[in-house]
VOPAGU-2260 file (C-alpha; in pm, 1 decimal, decimal comma):
REM VOPAGU-2260
SITE   aa  ch    i         X         Y         Z
SITE  MET   A    0   -6315,9   -4546,0    1645,3
SITE  LYS   A    1   -6638,9   -4708,1    1756,0
SITE  ALA   A    2   -6443,4   -4966,9    1959,3
SITE  LEU   A    3   -6250,0   -4689,3    2139,9
SITE  LYS   A    4   -6573,4   -4508,1    2221,5
SITE  ALA   A    5   -6725,4   -4826,5    2353,1
SITE  ILE   A    6   -6414,7   -4895,6    2567,8
SITE  LEU   A    7   -6432,7   -4544,2    2705,8
SITE  ALA   A    8   -6802,9   -4570,0    2783,1
SITE  ILE   A    9   -6745,2   -4900,8    2965,6
SITE  SER   A   10   -6450,5   -4757,4    3149,8
SITE  MET   A   11   -6652,8   -4456,0    3263,3
SITE  PHE   A   12   -6941,1   -4683,5    3370,0
SITE  ALA   A   13   -6698,2   -4910,9    3574,1
SITE  VAL   A   14   -6537,3   -4612,2    3749,0
SITE  SER   A   15   -6878,2   -4471,9    3831,4
SITE  SER   A   16   -6996,9   -4811,8    3968,3
SITE  ILE   A   17   -6682,1   -4848,7    4177,9
SITE  ALA   A   18   -6715,0   -4499,6    4314,0
SITE  MET   A   19   -7079,3   -4546,3    4398,5
SITE  SER   A   20   -7017,9   -4879,4    4577,4
SITE  ALA   A   21   -6730,7   -4725,2    4770,5
SITE  GLY   A   22   -6953,9   -4452,5    4903,6
SITE  PHE   A   23   -6804,7   -4161,2    4704,1
SITE  ASP   A   24   -7148,4   -4056,9    4598,5
SITE  LYS   A   25   -7162,3   -3822,9    4899,2
SITE  ASP   A   26   -6846,6   -3635,7    4803,1
SITE  PRO   A   27   -6904,5   -3381,0    4530,4
SITE  VAL   A   28   -6519,9   -3308,4    4502,9
SITE  ARG   A   29   -6444,1   -3675,4    4420,5
SITE  ILE   A   30   -6719,7   -3676,6    4163,1
SITE  LEU   A   31   -6565,0   -3373,8    3993,7
SITE  GLN   A   32   -6215,9   -3530,3    4011,5
SITE  GLU   A   33   -6345,5   -3853,4    3860,0
SITE  ASN   A   34   -6519,2   -3660,5    3583,2
SITE  GLN   A   35   -6209,0   -3459,4    3516,9
SITE  ARG   A   36   -5993,2   -3769,7    3471,2
SITE  ALA   A   37   -6251,5   -3920,8    3235,1
SITE  MET   A   38   -6267,6   -3604,5    3027,1
SITE  ASP   A   39   -5886,3   -3581,6    3012,8
SITE  ALA   A   40   -5881,0   -3940,2    2875,9
SITE  TYR   A   41   -6162,4   -3862,9    2630,3
SITE  ALA   A   42   -5978,6   -3549,9    2502,7
SITE  ALA   A   43   -5655,6   -3747,1    2454,7
SITE  GLU   A   44   -5844,2   -4016,1    2260,1
SITE  LEU   A   45   -5976,2   -3747,3    2029,5
SITE  GLY   A   46   -5633,9   -3590,6    1990,7
SITE  LYS   A   47   -5752,6   -3269,6    2158,3
SITE  SER   A   48   -5622,3   -3093,2    2460,3
SITE  ALA   A   49   -5812,2   -3135,2    2780,4
SITE  PRO   A   50   -6078,8   -2872,3    2822,0
SITE  LYS   A   51   -6026,1   -2585,3    3058,5
SITE  VAL   A   52   -6302,0   -2557,5    3314,9
SITE  GLU   A   53   -6497,9   -2234,0    3277,8
SITE  MET   A   54   -6723,3   -2107,0    3558,1
SITE  TYR   A   55   -7072,9   -2048,4    3444,4
SITE  ARG   A   56   -7198,6   -1684,0    3476,1
SITE  TYR   A   57   -7566,2   -1598,5    3462,6
SITE  GLY   A   58   -7663,3   -1509,9    3103,0
SITE  MET   A   59   -7350,2   -1679,5    2959,8
SITE  GLU   A   60   -7403,4   -1789,8    2596,8
SITE  LEU   A   61   -7332,9   -2160,2    2548,2
SITE  ASP   A   62   -7268,3   -2298,7    2205,0
SITE  VAL   A   63   -7359,0   -2657,9    2267,6
SITE  ALA   A   64   -7352,4   -2893,2    1965,6
SITE  ARG   A   65   -7320,1   -3219,5    2153,6
SITE  VAL   A   66   -7316,1   -3293,5    2520,3
SITE  ILE   A   67   -7040,0   -3533,8    2617,4
SITE  SER   A   68   -7076,8   -3562,0    2989,3
SITE  VAL   A   69   -7269,5   -3421,1    3286,4
SITE  THR   A   70   -7157,9   -3501,6    3641,7
SITE  ARG   A   71   -7398,4   -3705,3    3850,1
SITE  LYS   A   72   -7554,4   -3550,3    4159,6
SITE  ALA   A   73   -7382,6   -3621,8    4491,1
SITE  LYS   A   74   -7617,9   -3769,1    4747,2
SITE  VAL   A   75   -7607,6   -3467,4    4971,7
SITE  CYS   A   76   -7874,2   -3195,2    5048,5
SITE  GLY   A   77   -7755,5   -2858,6    4946,0
SITE  VAL   A   78   -7596,4   -2667,6    4661,7
SITE  ILE   A   79   -7301,7   -2845,6    4502,2
SITE  PRO   A   80   -7071,8   -2784,0    4208,9
SITE  ALA   A   81   -7151,1   -2978,5    3887,0
SITE  ARG   A   82   -6992,6   -2987,2    3542,8
SITE  MET   A   83   -7102,6   -3031,7    3180,1
SITE  THR   A   84   -6848,6   -3110,8    2906,2
SITE  PHE   A   85   -6961,7   -3052,9    2548,3
SITE  LEU   A   86   -6846,7   -2998,9    2192,1
SITE  ASP   A   87   -6925,8   -2657,8    2050,4
SITE  SER   A   88   -7022,7   -2582,6    1689,4
SITE  LYS   A   89   -6654,4   -2543,4    1606,6
SITE  GLY   A   90   -6567,8   -2884,2    1733,0
SITE  GLU   A   91   -6395,2   -2748,2    2048,6
SITE  LEU   A   92   -6416,9   -2948,2    2371,7
SITE  ARG   A   93   -6545,9   -2723,3    2656,4
SITE  THR   A   94   -6635,1   -2777,8    3022,9
SITE  VAL   A   95   -6861,2   -2542,9    3225,2
SITE  GLU   A   96   -6890,6   -2569,7    3605,5
SITE  TYR   A   97   -7213,2   -2451,3    3759,0
SITE  GLN   A   98   -7411,3   -2479,7    4085,9
SITE  ALA   A   99   -7676,9   -2748,4    4125,4
SITE  VAL   A  100   -7884,5   -2897,2    4405,6
SITE  GLY   A  101   -7759,2   -3229,5    4535,7
SITE  GLY   A  102   -7962,0   -3545,5    4504,7
SITE  GLY   A  103   -7995,8   -3628,3    4870,4
SITE  CYS   A  104   -8271,9   -3385,1    4982,7
SITE  ARG   A  105   -8590,4   -3544,1    5115,6
SITE  ARG   A  106   -8915,0   -3428,8    4960,6
SITE  GLY   A  107   -9236,3   -3369,7    5145,6
């Protein structure tokens, strides 16, 4: 099991590195797609169904026992979609999509 987790982690890092070098860092849609593929693979590895993406609502109660993944920020200035995948206290894999500020805004 530890070997599979290590392989998954290395695979996710490799995909992230390739995407960053290919200039995908500026496309939030591609970042979400990349994350979705990785989370589908992670769920399959655990023998669970892929998590359905829930849209975050203000005041929504989140039962986060362990964070599995958070999408990286696209290098754009503005509000972009982001996702967090986590295990809840019942062991269910869940994904929440929310709005975040991109990582390309200049300060000062």
